[in-house]
TORKOL-4160 file (C-alpha; in steps of 0.2 Angstrom, whole numbers, padded with zeros to 4 digits, m for minus):
481
<pt num="1" X="0141" Y="0186" Z="m0428"/>
<pt num="2" X="0140" Y="0171" Z="m0416"/>
<pt num="3" X="0153" Y="0174" Z="m0402"/>
<pt num="4" X="0166" Y="0160" Z="m0401"/>
<pt num="5" X="0169" Y="0155" Z="m0383"/>
<pt num="6" X="0187" Y="0157" Z="m0376"/>
<pt num="7" X="0195" Y="0140" Z="m0375"/>
<pt num="8" X="0211" Y="0137" Z="m0365"/>
<pt num="9" X="0214" Y="0118" Z="m0366"/>
<pt num="10" X="0231" Y="0121" Z="m0357"/>
<pt num="11" X="0222" Y="0127" Z="m0342"/>
<pt num="12" X="0211" Y="0111" Z="m0341"/>
<pt num="13" X="0225" Y="0099" Z="m0346"/>
<pt num="14" X="0226" Y="0090" Z="m0330"/>
<pt num="15" X="0207" Y="0086" Z="m0331"/>
<pt num="16" X="0209" Y="0081" Z="m0349"/>
<pt num="17" X="0223" Y="0069" Z="m0345"/>
<pt num="18" X="0213" Y="0060" Z="m0332"/>
<pt num="19" X="0198" Y="0060" Z="m0343"/>
<pt num="20" X="0208" Y="0052" Z="m0358"/>
<pt num="21" X="0216" Y="0040" Z="m0346"/>
<pt num="22" X="0199" Y="0035" Z="m0340"/>
<pt num="23" X="0193" Y="0031" Z="m0358"/>
<pt num="24" X="0209" Y="0022" Z="m0362"/>
<pt num="25" X="0207" Y="0011" Z="m0346"/>
<pt num="26" X="0190" Y="0007" Z="m0351"/>
<pt num="27" X="0194" Y="0003" Z="m0369"/>
<pt num="28" X="0210" Y="m0008" Z="m0365"/>
<pt num="29" X="0200" Y="m0017" Z="m0351"/>
<pt num="30" X="0188" Y="m0023" Z="m0364"/>
<pt num="31" X="0202" Y="m0033" Z="m0372"/>
<pt num="32" X="0212" Y="m0039" Z="m0357"/>
<pt num="33" X="0205" Y="m0055" Z="m0350"/>
<pt num="34" X="0216" Y="m0057" Z="m0335"/>
<pt num="35" X="0224" Y="m0043" Z="m0325"/>
<pt num="36" X="0213" Y="m0029" Z="m0332"/>
<pt num="37" X="0213" Y="m0020" Z="m0315"/>
<pt num="38" X="0232" Y="m0020" Z="m0315"/>
<pt num="39" X="0231" Y="m0012" Z="m0332"/>
<pt num="40" X="0218" Y="0001" Z="m0326"/>
<pt num="41" X="0229" Y="0005" Z="m0311"/>
<pt num="42" X="0245" Y="0008" Z="m0321"/>
<pt num="43" X="0236" Y="0019" Z="m0333"/>
<pt num="44" X="0227" Y="0029" Z="m0319"/>
<pt num="45" X="0243" Y="0031" Z="m0309"/>
<pt num="46" X="0253" Y="0036" Z="m0324"/>
<pt num="47" X="0240" Y="0049" Z="m0329"/>
<pt num="48" X="0241" Y="0056" Z="m0311"/>
<pt num="49" X="0259" Y="0059" Z="m0312"/>
<pt num="50" X="0258" Y="0067" Z="m0329"/>
<pt num="51" X="0243" Y="0078" Z="m0323"/>
<pt num="52" X="0254" Y="0083" Z="m0308"/>
<pt num="53" X="0267" Y="0090" Z="m0321"/>
<pt num="54" X="0253" Y="0098" Z="m0332"/>
<pt num="55" X="0245" Y="0106" Z="m0316"/>
<pt num="56" X="0261" Y="0116" Z="m0311"/>
<pt num="57" X="0259" Y="0131" Z="m0323"/>
<pt num="58" X="0242" Y="0135" Z="m0316"/>
<pt num="59" X="0251" Y="0141" Z="m0300"/>
<pt num="60" X="0257" Y="0157" Z="m0310"/>
<pt num="61" X="0240" Y="0160" Z="m0319"/>
<pt num="62" X="0225" Y="0170" Z="m0315"/>
<pt num="63" X="0215" Y="0169" Z="m0331"/>
<pt num="64" X="0196" Y="0166" Z="m0334"/>
<pt num="65" X="0192" Y="0153" Z="m0347"/>
<pt num="66" X="0178" Y="0145" Z="m0357"/>
<pt num="67" X="0168" Y="0162" Z="m0357"/>
<pt num="68" X="0171" Y="0164" Z="m0338"/>
<pt num="69" X="0164" Y="0147" Z="m0333"/>
<pt num="70" X="0180" Y="0143" Z="m0325"/>
<pt num="71" X="0195" Y="0152" Z="m0319"/>
<pt num="72" X="0213" Y="0146" Z="m0319"/>
<pt num="73" X="0222" Y="0153" Z="m0304"/>
<pt num="74" X="0233" Y="0148" Z="m0289"/>
<pt num="75" X="0217" Y="0142" Z="m0279"/>
<pt num="76" X="0213" Y="0130" Z="m0293"/>
<pt num="77" X="0231" Y="0124" Z="m0294"/>
<pt num="78" X="0232" Y="0120" Z="m0275"/>
<pt num="79" X="0215" Y="0110" Z="m0275"/>
<pt num="80" X="0220" Y="0101" Z="m0291"/>
<pt num="81" X="0236" Y="0096" Z="m0282"/>
<pt num="82" X="0226" Y="0090" Z="m0267"/>
<pt num="83" X="0214" Y="0080" Z="m0279"/>
<pt num="84" X="0228" Y="0072" Z="m0289"/>
<pt num="85" X="0237" Y="0067" Z="m0273"/>
<pt num="86" X="0221" Y="0059" Z="m0266"/>
<pt num="87" X="0217" Y="0049" Z="m0282"/>
<pt num="88" X="0235" Y="0044" Z="m0284"/>
<pt num="89" X="0236" Y="0037" Z="m0266"/>
<pt num="90" X="0219" Y="0029" Z="m0268"/>
<pt num="91" X="0225" Y="0020" Z="m0283"/>
<pt num="92" X="0240" Y="0013" Z="m0274"/>
<pt num="93" X="0229" Y="0007" Z="m0259"/>
<pt num="94" X="0216" Y="0000" Z="m0271"/>
<pt num="95" X="0228" Y="m0012" Z="m0280"/>
<pt num="96" X="0231" Y="m0022" Z="m0265"/>
<pt num="97" X="0212" Y="m0021" Z="m0260"/>
<pt num="98" X="0206" Y="m0028" Z="m0277"/>
<pt num="99" X="0219" Y="m0041" Z="m0276"/>
<pt num="100" X="0213" Y="m0047" Z="m0259"/>
<pt num="101" X="0195" Y="m0046" Z="m0264"/>
<pt num="102" X="0198" Y="m0057" Z="m0280"/>
<pt num="103" X="0191" Y="m0043" Z="m0291"/>
<pt num="104" X="0198" Y="m0039" Z="m0308"/>
<pt num="105" X="0188" Y="m0023" Z="m0311"/>
<pt num="106" X="0196" Y="m0010" Z="m0323"/>
<pt num="107" X="0180" Y="0000" Z="m0322"/>
<pt num="108" X="0185" Y="0004" Z="m0304"/>
<pt num="109" X="0200" Y="0015" Z="m0309"/>
<pt num="110" X="0191" Y="0022" Z="m0324"/>
<pt num="111" X="0177" Y="0028" Z="m0313"/>
<pt num="112" X="0189" Y="0035" Z="m0300"/>
<pt num="113" X="0197" Y="0045" Z="m0314"/>
<pt num="114" X="0181" Y="0052" Z="m0321"/>
<pt num="115" X="0175" Y="0057" Z="m0303"/>
<pt num="116" X="0192" Y="0066" Z="m0301"/>
<pt num="117" X="0188" Y="0076" Z="m0317"/>
<pt num="118" X="0172" Y="0082" Z="m0310"/>
<pt num="119" X="0181" Y="0088" Z="m0294"/>
<pt num="120" X="0193" Y="0098" Z="m0304"/>
<pt num="121" X="0180" Y="0107" Z="m0314"/>
<pt num="122" X="0171" Y="0110" Z="m0297"/>
<pt num="123" X="0186" Y="0118" Z="m0289"/>
<pt num="124" X="0189" Y="0130" Z="m0304"/>
<pt num="125" X="0171" Y="0134" Z="m0307"/>
<pt num="126" X="0166" Y="0152" Z="m0307"/>
<pt num="127" X="0148" Y="0149" Z="m0313"/>
<pt num="128" X="0135" Y="0139" Z="m0302"/>
<pt num="129" X="0130" Y="0128" Z="m0317"/>
<pt num="130" X="0149" Y="0123" Z="m0319"/>
<pt num="131" X="0150" Y="0119" Z="m0301"/>
<pt num="132" X="0134" Y="0109" Z="m0302"/>
<pt num="133" X="0140" Y="0099" Z="m0317"/>
<pt num="134" X="0157" Y="0096" Z="m0308"/>
<pt num="135" X="0147" Y="0091" Z="m0292"/>
<pt num="136" X="0136" Y="0078" Z="m0301"/>
<pt num="137" X="0151" Y="0071" Z="m0311"/>
<pt num="138" X="0160" Y="0067" Z="m0295"/>
<pt num="139" X="0145" Y="0061" Z="m0286"/>
<pt num="140" X="0139" Y="0049" Z="m0299"/>
<pt num="141" X="0156" Y="0041" Z="m0300"/>
<pt num="142" X="0157" Y="0039" Z="m0281"/>
<pt num="143" X="0139" Y="0032" Z="m0280"/>
<pt num="144" X="0145" Y="0018" Z="m0291"/>
<pt num="145" X="0161" Y="0015" Z="m0282"/>
<pt num="146" X="0152" Y="0014" Z="m0266"/>
<pt num="147" X="0143" Y="m0001" Z="m0271"/>
<pt num="148" X="0156" Y="m0009" Z="m0282"/>
<pt num="149" X="0158" Y="m0025" Z="m0272"/>
<pt num="150" X="0146" Y="m0037" Z="m0282"/>
<pt num="151" X="0142" Y="m0049" Z="m0267"/>
<pt num="152" X="0141" Y="m0036" Z="m0253"/>
<pt num="153" X="0123" Y="m0031" Z="m0248"/>
<pt num="154" X="0130" Y="m0019" Z="m0236"/>
<pt num="155" X="0139" Y="m0010" Z="m0250"/>
<pt num="156" X="0124" Y="m0010" Z="m0261"/>
<pt num="157" X="0113" Y="m0003" Z="m0247"/>
<pt num="158" X="0127" Y="0011" Z="m0244"/>
<pt num="159" X="0127" Y="0015" Z="m0262"/>
<pt num="160" X="0108" Y="0017" Z="m0263"/>
<pt num="161" X="0107" Y="0028" Z="m0247"/>
<pt num="162" X="0121" Y="0039" Z="m0254"/>
<pt num="163" X="0112" Y="0040" Z="m0271"/>
<pt num="164" X="0095" Y="0045" Z="m0263"/>
<pt num="165" X="0102" Y="0057" Z="m0250"/>
<pt num="166" X="0115" Y="0064" Z="m0263"/>
<pt num="167" X="0101" Y="0067" Z="m0276"/>
<pt num="168" X="0091" Y="0076" Z="m0263"/>
<pt num="169" X="0105" Y="0088" Z="m0258"/>
<pt num="170" X="0109" Y="0091" Z="m0277"/>
<pt num="171" X="0091" Y="0096" Z="m0280"/>
<pt num="172" X="0092" Y="0108" Z="m0265"/>
<pt num="173" X="0108" Y="0115" Z="m0273"/>
<pt num="174" X="0100" Y="0117" Z="m0290"/>
<pt num="175" X="0084" Y="0125" Z="m0283"/>
<pt num="176" X="0095" Y="0137" Z="m0273"/>
<pt num="177" X="0104" Y="0142" Z="m0289"/>
<pt num="178" X="0087" Y="0145" Z="m0298"/>
<pt num="179" X="0082" Y="0156" Z="m0284"/>
<pt num="180" X="0098" Y="0166" Z="m0285"/>
<pt num="181" X="0096" Y="0168" Z="m0304"/>
<pt num="182" X="0078" Y="0174" Z="m0301"/>
<pt num="183" X="0084" Y="0187" Z="m0288"/>
<pt num="184" X="0100" Y="0193" Z="m0297"/>
<pt num="185" X="0098" Y="0188" Z="m0315"/>
<pt num="186" X="0115" Y="0179" Z="m0315"/>
<pt num="187" X="0123" Y="0163" Z="m0310"/>
<pt num="188" X="0141" Y="0169" Z="m0312"/>
<pt num="189" X="0150" Y="0172" Z="m0296"/>
<pt num="190" X="0155" Y="0189" Z="m0301"/>
<pt num="191" X="0137" Y="0193" Z="m0306"/>
<pt num="192" X="0131" Y="0187" Z="m0289"/>
<pt num="193" X="0144" Y="0196" Z="m0280"/>
<pt num="194" X="0138" Y="0213" Z="m0287"/>
<pt num="195" X="0120" Y="0208" Z="m0283"/>
<pt num="196" X="0125" Y="0205" Z="m0264"/>
<pt num="197" X="0136" Y="0221" Z="m0264"/>
<pt num="198" X="0121" Y="0231" Z="m0270"/>
<pt num="199" X="0113" Y="0231" Z="m0252"/>
<pt num="200" X="0096" Y="0227" Z="m0259"/>
<pt num="201" X="0096" Y="0208" Z="m0257"/>
<pt num="202" X="0078" Y="0200" Z="m0258"/>
<pt num="203" X="0072" Y="0186" Z="m0247"/>
<pt num="204" X="0073" Y="0175" Z="m0262"/>
<pt num="205" X="0091" Y="0179" Z="m0264"/>
<pt num="206" X="0094" Y="0174" Z="m0245"/>
<pt num="207" X="0084" Y="0158" Z="m0247"/>
<pt num="208" X="0094" Y="0154" Z="m0262"/>
<pt num="209" X="0110" Y="0157" Z="m0252"/>
<pt num="210" X="0104" Y="0146" Z="m0238"/>
<pt num="211" X="0100" Y="0131" Z="m0250"/>
<pt num="212" X="0117" Y="0132" Z="m0257"/>
<pt num="213" X="0124" Y="0131" Z="m0239"/>
<pt num="214" X="0113" Y="0116" Z="m0236"/>
<pt num="215" X="0120" Y="0108" Z="m0252"/>
<pt num="216" X="0138" Y="0111" Z="m0248"/>
<pt num="217" X="0135" Y="0106" Z="m0230"/>
<pt num="218" X="0129" Y="0089" Z="m0236"/>
<pt num="219" X="0145" Y="0086" Z="m0246"/>
<pt num="220" X="0156" Y="0090" Z="m0232"/>
<pt num="221" X="0146" Y="0080" Z="m0219"/>
<pt num="222" X="0142" Y="0094" Z="m0208"/>
<pt num="223" X="0128" Y="0091" Z="m0194"/>
<pt num="224" X="0114" Y="0090" Z="m0197"/>
<pt num="225" X="0117" Y="0085" Z="m0215"/>
<pt num="226" X="0128" Y="0071" Z="m0210"/>
<pt num="227" X="0116" Y="0056" Z="m0209"/>
<pt num="228" X="0123" Y="0047" Z="m0224"/>
<pt num="229" X="0141" Y="0047" Z="m0218"/>
<pt num="230" X="0142" Y="0033" Z="m0205"/>
<pt num="231" X="0132" Y="0020" Z="m0216"/>
<pt num="232" X="0141" Y="0025" Z="m0232"/>
<pt num="233" X="0158" Y="0025" Z="m0225"/>
<pt num="234" X="0155" Y="0008" Z="m0217"/>
<pt num="235" X="0148" Y="0000" Z="m0232"/>
<pt num="236" X="0159" Y="0006" Z="m0245"/>
<pt num="237" X="0176" Y="m0002" Z="m0250"/>
<pt num="238" X="0189" Y="0005" Z="m0238"/>
<pt num="239" X="0200" Y="0014" Z="m0251"/>
<pt num="240" X="0184" Y="0022" Z="m0258"/>
<pt num="241" X="0179" Y="0027" Z="m0240"/>
<pt num="242" X="0196" Y="0035" Z="m0238"/>
<pt num="243" X="0194" Y="0044" Z="m0255"/>
<pt num="244" X="0177" Y="0051" Z="m0250"/>
<pt num="245" X="0183" Y="0057" Z="m0234"/>
<pt num="246" X="0197" Y="0067" Z="m0242"/>
<pt num="247" X="0195" Y="0070" Z="m0261"/>
<pt num="248" X="0176" Y="0073" Z="m0261"/>
<pt num="249" X="0178" Y="0084" Z="m0245"/>
<pt num="250" X="0192" Y="0094" Z="m0252"/>
<pt num="251" X="0183" Y="0098" Z="m0268"/>
<pt num="252" X="0167" Y="0102" Z="m0259"/>
<pt num="253" X="0176" Y="0114" Z="m0247"/>
<pt num="254" X="0185" Y="0122" Z="m0262"/>
<pt num="255" X="0168" Y="0126" Z="m0270"/>
<pt num="256" X="0161" Y="0131" Z="m0253"/>
<pt num="257" X="0175" Y="0143" Z="m0250"/>
<pt num="258" X="0175" Y="0151" Z="m0268"/>
<pt num="259" X="0156" Y="0153" Z="m0268"/>
<pt num="260" X="0154" Y="0160" Z="m0251"/>
<pt num="261" X="0169" Y="0172" Z="m0250"/>
<pt num="262" X="0168" Y="0178" Z="m0268"/>
<pt num="263" X="0149" Y="0179" Z="m0270"/>
<pt num="264" X="0142" Y="0181" Z="m0252"/>
<pt num="265" X="0157" Y="0190" Z="m0244"/>
<pt num="266" X="0146" Y="0206" Z="m0241"/>
<pt num="267" X="0133" Y="0195" Z="m0232"/>
<pt num="268" X="0146" Y="0186" Z="m0221"/>
<pt num="269" X="0138" Y="0193" Z="m0205"/>
<pt num="270" X="0123" Y="0183" Z="m0210"/>
<pt num="271" X="0130" Y="0166" Z="m0215"/>
<pt num="272" X="0145" Y="0166" Z="m0202"/>
<pt num="273" X="0133" Y="0165" Z="m0188"/>
<pt num="274" X="0124" Y="0150" Z="m0196"/>
<pt num="275" X="0141" Y="0142" Z="m0199"/>
<pt num="276" X="0146" Y="0145" Z="m0181"/>
<pt num="277" X="0131" Y="0134" Z="m0175"/>
<pt num="278" X="0135" Y="0121" Z="m0188"/>
<pt num="279" X="0153" Y="0120" Z="m0183"/>
<pt num="280" X="0149" Y="0118" Z="m0165"/>
<pt num="281" X="0136" Y="0105" Z="m0168"/>
<pt num="282" X="0147" Y="0096" Z="m0180"/>
<pt num="283" X="0162" Y="0095" Z="m0168"/>
<pt num="284" X="0152" Y="0090" Z="m0153"/>
<pt num="285" X="0141" Y="0076" Z="m0162"/>
<pt num="286" X="0155" Y="0069" Z="m0172"/>
<pt num="287" X="0167" Y="0067" Z="m0157"/>
<pt num="288" X="0154" Y="0061" Z="m0145"/>
<pt num="289" X="0147" Y="0048" Z="m0158"/>
<pt num="290" X="0165" Y="0042" Z="m0162"/>
<pt num="291" X="0168" Y="0039" Z="m0143"/>
<pt num="292" X="0155" Y="0024" Z="m0143"/>
<pt num="293" X="0160" Y="0016" Z="m0159"/>
<pt num="294" X="0167" Y="m0002" Z="m0160"/>
<pt num="295" X="0169" Y="m0002" Z="m0179"/>
<pt num="296" X="0185" Y="0006" Z="m0185"/>
<pt num="297" X="0177" Y="0013" Z="m0201"/>
<pt num="298" X="0162" Y="0020" Z="m0192"/>
<pt num="299" X="0174" Y="0028" Z="m0179"/>
<pt num="300" X="0183" Y="0036" Z="m0193"/>
<pt num="301" X="0167" Y="0041" Z="m0201"/>
<pt num="302" X="0162" Y="0051" Z="m0186"/>
<pt num="303" X="0180" Y="0057" Z="m0185"/>
<pt num="304" X="0178" Y="0064" Z="m0202"/>
<pt num="305" X="0162" Y="0073" Z="m0197"/>
<pt num="306" X="0171" Y="0081" Z="m0182"/>
<pt num="307" X="0185" Y="0087" Z="m0194"/>
<pt num="308" X="0173" Y="0095" Z="m0205"/>
<pt num="309" X="0168" Y="0105" Z="m0190"/>
<pt num="310" X="0186" Y="0111" Z="m0187"/>
<pt num="311" X="0187" Y="0116" Z="m0205"/>
<pt num="312" X="0171" Y="0126" Z="m0204"/>
<pt num="313" X="0180" Y="0136" Z="m0190"/>
<pt num="314" X="0191" Y="0143" Z="m0203"/>
<pt num="315" X="0176" Y="0148" Z="m0213"/>
<pt num="316" X="0168" Y="0157" Z="m0198"/>
<pt num="317" X="0184" Y="0167" Z="m0196"/>
<pt num="318" X="0181" Y="0174" Z="m0213"/>
<pt num="319" X="0199" Y="0180" Z="m0216"/>
<pt num="320" X="0214" Y="0175" Z="m0227"/>
<pt num="321" X="0222" Y="0167" Z="m0213"/>
<pt num="322" X="0207" Y="0156" Z="m0209"/>
<pt num="323" X="0206" Y="0151" Z="m0227"/>
<pt num="324" X="0224" Y="0147" Z="m0228"/>
<pt num="325" X="0222" Y="0137" Z="m0213"/>
<pt num="326" X="0209" Y="0127" Z="m0221"/>
<pt num="327" X="0220" Y="0123" Z="m0237"/>
<pt num="328" X="0234" Y="0117" Z="m0226"/>
<pt num="329" X="0222" Y="0107" Z="m0215"/>
<pt num="330" X="0215" Y="0098" Z="m0230"/>
<pt num="331" X="0233" Y="0094" Z="m0236"/>
<pt num="332" X="0237" Y="0087" Z="m0220"/>
<pt num="333" X="0221" Y="0078" Z="m0219"/>
<pt num="334" X="0223" Y="0069" Z="m0236"/>
<pt num="335" X="0239" Y="0061" Z="m0231"/>
<pt num="336" X="0233" Y="0057" Z="m0213"/>
<pt num="337" X="0216" Y="0050" Z="m0217"/>
<pt num="338" X="0221" Y="0040" Z="m0233"/>
<pt num="339" X="0236" Y="0033" Z="m0223"/>
<pt num="340" X="0224" Y="0027" Z="m0209"/>
<pt num="341" X="0212" Y="0019" Z="m0222"/>
<pt num="342" X="0227" Y="0011" Z="m0230"/>
<pt num="343" X="0230" Y="0002" Z="m0213"/>
<pt num="344" X="0212" Y="m0002" Z="m0212"/>
<pt num="345" X="0213" Y="m0010" Z="m0229"/>
<pt num="346" X="0228" Y="m0020" Z="m0224"/>
<pt num="347" X="0220" Y="m0027" Z="m0207"/>
<pt num="348" X="0203" Y="m0029" Z="m0215"/>
<pt num="349" X="0208" Y="m0043" Z="m0227"/>
<pt num="350" X="0196" Y="m0052" Z="m0239"/>
<pt num="351" X="0178" Y="m0047" Z="m0236"/>
<pt num="352" X="0183" Y="m0033" Z="m0224"/>
<pt num="353" X="0181" Y="m0046" Z="m0210"/>
<pt num="354" X="0192" Y="m0037" Z="m0197"/>
<pt num="355" X="0184" Y="m0020" Z="m0195"/>
<pt num="356" X="0182" Y="m0020" Z="m0177"/>
<pt num="357" X="0193" Y="m0010" Z="m0166"/>
<pt num="358" X="0196" Y="m0026" Z="m0156"/>
<pt num="359" X="0204" Y="m0034" Z="m0172"/>
<pt num="360" X="0219" Y="m0022" Z="m0169"/>
<pt num="361" X="0224" Y="m0030" Z="m0153"/>
<pt num="362" X="0242" Y="m0035" Z="m0153"/>
<pt num="363" X="0246" Y="m0027" Z="m0169"/>
<pt num="364" X="0261" Y="m0018" Z="m0162"/>
<pt num="365" X="0269" Y="m0035" Z="m0158"/>
<pt num="366" X="0264" Y="m0044" Z="m0174"/>
<pt num="367" X="0266" Y="m0030" Z="m0186"/>
<pt num="368" X="0276" Y="m0016" Z="m0178"/>
<pt num="369" X="0279" Y="m0006" Z="m0193"/>
<pt num="370" X="0260" Y="m0006" Z="m0197"/>
<pt num="371" X="0256" Y="m0001" Z="m0179"/>
<pt num="372" X="0268" Y="0013" Z="m0179"/>
<pt num="373" X="0261" Y="0020" Z="m0195"/>
<pt num="374" X="0243" Y="0019" Z="m0188"/>
<pt num="375" X="0249" Y="0027" Z="m0172"/>
<pt num="376" X="0256" Y="0042" Z="m0182"/>
<pt num="377" X="0240" Y="0044" Z="m0192"/>
<pt num="378" X="0230" Y="0044" Z="m0176"/>
<pt num="379" X="0241" Y="0056" Z="m0167"/>
<pt num="380" X="0239" Y="0068" Z="m0182"/>
<pt num="381" X="0220" Y="0066" Z="m0182"/>
<pt num="382" X="0220" Y="0070" Z="m0163"/>
<pt num="383" X="0231" Y="0086" Z="m0167"/>
<pt num="384" X="0246" Y="0080" Z="m0157"/>
<pt num="385" X="0263" Y="0088" Z="m0162"/>
<pt num="386" X="0274" Y="0086" Z="m0171"/>
<pt num="387" X="0262" Y="0079" Z="m0184"/>
<pt num="388" X="0253" Y="0089" Z="m0198"/>
<pt num="389" X="0236" Y="0088" Z="m0189"/>
<pt num="390" X="0243" Y="0099" Z="m0175"/>
<pt num="391" X="0249" Y="0113" Z="m0186"/>
<pt num="392" X="0232" Y="0112" Z="m0196"/>
<pt num="393" X="0222" Y="0114" Z="m0180"/>
<pt num="394" X="0234" Y="0127" Z="m0173"/>
<pt num="395" X="0232" Y="0138" Z="m0189"/>
<pt num="396" X="0213" Y="0137" Z="m0189"/>
<pt num="397" X="0211" Y="0140" Z="m0171"/>
<pt num="398" X="0223" Y="0155" Z="m0172"/>
<pt num="399" X="0213" Y="0163" Z="m0186"/>
<pt num="400" X="0197" Y="0161" Z="m0176"/>
<pt num="401" X="0205" Y="0169" Z="m0161"/>
<pt num="402" X="0212" Y="0184" Z="m0171"/>
<pt num="403" X="0194" Y="0186" Z="m0178"/>
<pt num="404" X="0187" Y="0186" Z="m0160"/>
<pt num="405" X="0178" Y="0169" Z="m0160"/>
<pt num="406" X="0186" Y="0164" Z="m0143"/>
<pt num="407" X="0171" Y="0153" Z="m0137"/>
<pt num="408" X="0171" Y="0144" Z="m0154"/>
<pt num="409" X="0190" Y="0140" Z="m0151"/>
<pt num="410" X="0187" Y="0134" Z="m0133"/>
<pt num="411" X="0173" Y="0122" Z="m0140"/>
<pt num="412" X="0185" Y="0116" Z="m0153"/>
<pt num="413" X="0199" Y="0113" Z="m0141"/>
<pt num="414" X="0188" Y="0104" Z="m0129"/>
<pt num="415" X="0181" Y="0092" Z="m0142"/>
<pt num="416" X="0198" Y="0089" Z="m0149"/>
<pt num="417" X="0203" Y="0084" Z="m0132"/>
<pt num="418" X="0189" Y="0072" Z="m0131"/>
<pt num="419" X="0194" Y="0064" Z="m0148"/>
<pt num="420" X="0211" Y="0059" Z="m0140"/>
<pt num="421" X="0201" Y="0046" Z="m0130"/>
<pt num="422" X="0195" Y="0036" Z="m0145"/>
<pt num="423" X="0210" Y="0038" Z="m0155"/>
<pt num="424" X="0221" Y="0032" Z="m0141"/>
<pt num="425" X="0210" Y="0018" Z="m0138"/>
<pt num="426" X="0215" Y="0010" Z="m0154"/>
<pt num="427" X="0234" Y="0014" Z="m0150"/>
<pt num="428" X="0231" Y="0005" Z="m0133"/>
<pt num="429" X="0223" Y="m0010" Z="m0142"/>
<pt num="430" X="0238" Y="m0011" Z="m0153"/>
<pt num="431" X="0251" Y="m0010" Z="m0140"/>
<pt num="432" X="0244" Y="m0015" Z="m0123"/>
<pt num="433" X="0232" Y="m0029" Z="m0127"/>
<pt num="434" X="0235" Y="m0047" Z="m0133"/>
<pt num="435" X="0224" Y="m0054" Z="m0148"/>
<pt num="436" X="0211" Y="m0067" Z="m0143"/>
<pt num="437" X="0218" Y="m0078" Z="m0157"/>
<pt num="438" X="0235" Y="m0079" Z="m0166"/>
<pt num="439" X="0235" Y="m0066" Z="m0179"/>
<pt num="440" X="0238" Y="m0071" Z="m0197"/>
<pt num="441" X="0253" Y="m0063" Z="m0206"/>
<pt num="442" X="0250" Y="m0048" Z="m0217"/>
<pt num="443" X="0258" Y="m0047" Z="m0234"/>
<pt num="444" X="0263" Y="m0029" Z="m0240"/>
<pt num="445" X="0261" Y="m0026" Z="m0259"/>
<pt num="446" X="0274" Y="m0014" Z="m0267"/>
<pt num="447" X="0260" Y="m0001" Z="m0270"/>
<pt num="448" X="0253" Y="m0002" Z="m0252"/>
<pt num="449" X="0271" Y="m0001" Z="m0245"/>
<pt num="450" X="0274" Y="0015" Z="m0256"/>
<pt num="451" X="0257" Y="0022" Z="m0250"/>
<pt num="452" X="0260" Y="0020" Z="m0232"/>
<pt num="453" X="0278" Y="0026" Z="m0233"/>
<pt num="454" X="0273" Y="0042" Z="m0242"/>
<pt num="455" X="0259" Y="0046" Z="m0231"/>
<pt num="456" X="0269" Y="0043" Z="m0215"/>
<pt num="457" X="0284" Y="0054" Z="m0221"/>
<pt num="458" X="0273" Y="0068" Z="m0227"/>
<pt num="459" X="0262" Y="0069" Z="m0211"/>
<pt num="460" X="0278" Y="0070" Z="m0201"/>
<pt num="461" X="0288" Y="0081" Z="m0213"/>
<pt num="462" X="0275" Y="0095" Z="m0215"/>
<pt num="463" X="0271" Y="0094" Z="m0197"/>
<pt num="464" X="0289" Y="0098" Z="m0192"/>
<pt num="465" X="0293" Y="0110" Z="m0207"/>
<pt num="466" X="0276" Y="0118" Z="m0211"/>
<pt num="467" X="0281" Y="0135" Z="m0216"/>
<pt num="468" X="0283" Y="0132" Z="m0235"/>
<pt num="469" X="0266" Y="0124" Z="m0236"/>
<pt num="470" X="0258" Y="0137" Z="m0225"/>
<pt num="471" X="0265" Y="0150" Z="m0237"/>
<pt num="472" X="0258" Y="0141" Z="m0252"/>
<pt num="473" X="0241" Y="0140" Z="m0244"/>
<pt num="474" X="0242" Y="0159" Z="m0240"/>
<pt num="475" X="0247" Y="0162" Z="m0258"/>
<pt num="476" X="0233" Y="0152" Z="m0265"/>
<pt num="477" X="0219" Y="0161" Z="m0256"/>
<pt num="478" X="0223" Y="0178" Z="m0261"/>
<pt num="479" X="0211" Y="0178" Z="m0276"/>
<pt num="480" X="0197" Y="0176" Z="m0264"/>
<pt num="481" X="0200" Y="0192" Z="m0254"/>
């Protein structure tokens, strides 16, 4: 008899909802002559709200599904939540952006939803092929969205660079998976875990693990696999840049954590030393490069690289406390960074003409609410209390100290102190310098106002009252240890 694979549609319902919504947005967009983008945005945001409700039961599950290709557990629930929050906020920010650019692209929201589906299967995957399929699904969509501006040569160049370098990293990931299969005879995380626990790991197996590390490091923009980040972040539409910096990073770190803690936990002594070096290089280069940037998007790109270094400290710690710190950090980072890119979208105007840091001169006087929101986001990125960014860094640094990585924490604190300079430089421009020309008035759309209000409130709230969210993060990583 041919075995029938176990199917649990309820467990993948959030992804199915987004996928169906993407198809619906595509079909309706074909018949709507004017306002197709608005229709796509409404469908997408509604689907996100429904998917959030459908995701709730996963918190209380710990069940393999689809013949062990994915697992429905608290870890998947938490990262599905992060993905849904990031895509929902991106939709709200994008509505204002597309209107300003004069673009009526329903495909924009459909592709955004399809990429999110790939992320969800990536974070729940317990088989390297499933993780790879999720990785490619999200990547192909983001490649397209990076170059979605039809008349922007910078966007087209960024999309091509991302495609070429992303394809190269995907090939390395797939080759690593092939080597691991050759060494262990399995691509499931459980099978690979047994192989590495056997104590007779071959050179082929270690090389395969190293290639997977390279593939994940590219997606999280860790040095020296960060080369694509500044150009792609600068050339992509601002809402998509924000989405890449949080949604893609969250999904990549979810798979990174699951694979390396579940599969290669017994070889932690080997890979933790490599990650120690990557974390140091990432924090130092990201912060030093950000210091000399005059373009706000490139500054935030290097800032994103630096934050990947801080998150890697949690992986180096190798404990449940470190992993929980990563989950909380990513939650805080989603609201902080998407909020910052919402402000960049507002100030940028049509054609993203105002992307220089100097363009923020006098914003505190001309648009005090917008300047206050940007200041809160920058304080959070710098790790200043009482924002969520401070609790995120405090938790990760605490986990590293508990594991004995004192020097790594010292480097992290010093580089974090250096980041205060370039974050506060923007604050200084907003409040202490006058604009060279009289600034034009900025009009808030309802969706943009909602996005900024939500991000500011959450950044402050979970920074002042972090206990509930730290407990959720701790609960969500139990399946990894």
